[in-house]
Structure formats: C-alpha cells, structure tokens
C-alpha positions in Angstrom: 24.3 244.8 -136.0 25.0 243.2 -132.5 26.4 245.4 -129.7 30.2 245.1 -129.1 30.0 245.9 -125.5 30.2 243.8 -122.6 30.0 244.6 -118.8 32.6 242.3 -117.9 35.0 241.5 -120.9 38.4 243.0 -121.5 39.3 245.3 -124.2 41.4 242.7 -126.0 38.2 240.7 -126.6 36.5 243.6 -128.3 39.4 244.5 -130.6 39.6 240.7 -131.6 36.1 240.4 -132.1 35.9 243.6 -134.3 38.9 242.2 -136.5 36.8 238.9 -136.9 33.7 240.7 -137.4 31.9 239.0 -134.6 29.8 240.2 -131.8 31.7 239.8 -128.6 28.9 240.7 -125.9 28.4 238.3 -123.1 24.8 237.5 -122.0 25.1 237.8 -118.0 22.1 238.0 -115.8 22.2 240.8 -113.2 20.0 240.7 -110.2 19.1 243.4 -108.1 20.5 243.4 -104.6 18.7 246.4 -103.1 17.0 249.6 -104.0 17.8 252.9 -102.1 18.2 256.8 -102.7 21.0 256.9 -99.9 24.4 257.5 -101.9 26.4 256.9 -98.6 24.6 253.2 -98.5 25.2 252.8 -102.2 29.1 253.7 -101.7 29.5 251.5 -98.5 28.0 248.5 -100.3 30.2 249.0 -103.3 33.3 249.0 -101.1 32.1 246.3 -99.1 31.1 243.9 -102.2 34.2 245.0 -103.9 36.6 244.1 -100.9 35.1 240.7 -101.6 35.7 240.8 -105.2 32.1 241.0 -106.2 31.5 243.6 -109.1 28.4 245.9 -108.4 26.5 247.7 -111.1 24.5 250.7 -110.0 21.5 251.5 -112.3 19.2 254.5 -112.6 21.9 256.9 -110.8 21.2 259.7 -113.0 17.6 259.4 -113.0 17.4 259.7 -109.5 19.7 262.9 -109.9 17.4 264.2 -112.4 14.1 263.8 -110.7 15.2 265.8 -107.6 14.7 265.2 -104.2 11.2 263.6 -104.2 12.9 260.1 -104.2 10.5 258.7 -106.7 13.2 256.7 -108.6 15.4 254.6 -106.3 19.2 253.5 -107.5 19.3 249.9 -108.0 22.2 248.0 -106.9 22.9 245.1 -109.2 25.5 242.0 -109.1 25.9 238.9 -111.3 23.7 236.2 -110.6 26.5 233.9 -109.4 27.3 236.2 -106.8 23.9 237.0 -105.5 24.2 234.6 -102.6 27.5 235.9 -101.4 26.3 239.5 -101.6 23.3 238.7 -99.5 25.3 236.9 -97.1 27.7 240.0 -96.7 24.8 242.4 -96.3 23.3 240.2 -93.5 26.7 240.0 -91.8 26.9 243.6 -91.9 23.1 243.9 -90.6 22.2 245.9 -93.7 18.5 245.7 -93.9 17.1 245.1 -97.8 14.2 243.8 -99.4 14.9 239.9 -99.9 
C-alpha cells in the first residue's frame, strides 16, 4: 500500500485521499543545501529561509545526537528543488560558507 504522507500537503488532502482510497503522496525533490553539526547555524538558516518563505527540512538530526560528540554524522539541511537557487542566494548574501 502506498504511503499517505506528504511533506508539503494539507491535512484535508489526506482525509480526502483516505475516503477515496487513493494515495495522496507527492513526489517532491529535496536538494541538500549544506551539512553541519552546528545547531546554532542550522537554527539561524531555518529562520533566514523561513523569513523568505522557503521551507527547510533537517535530516539526520537524531543520528547526529545519537552518535555523540565525534561529529561523524552531520545534519543535512534540505530545501525543495524549486527553492534551491533562492536559498543559495540568501546564504551567499549572508556570507555563509557552504559546499556548493
């Protein structure tokens, strides 16, 4: 059975799909903006991008906490593919160094 979850849909879409017995997941491509273990930087980037209307997903947060302080696993800051250029422009304007 297909999943009934979406990262960017509304709750109404889910209930309608369940009633109609159709999957409502959306295929959206997320692109990695940067990797870091700095929680302050991640929070600041989330606020910066949210202020511009760009939704951010942070992956591997719990894995980086579980592994401890050896920094083997970095958190990945992801944005939708149609927002990547704007997000990179905002980071460049804020003079944040990241892997391009």
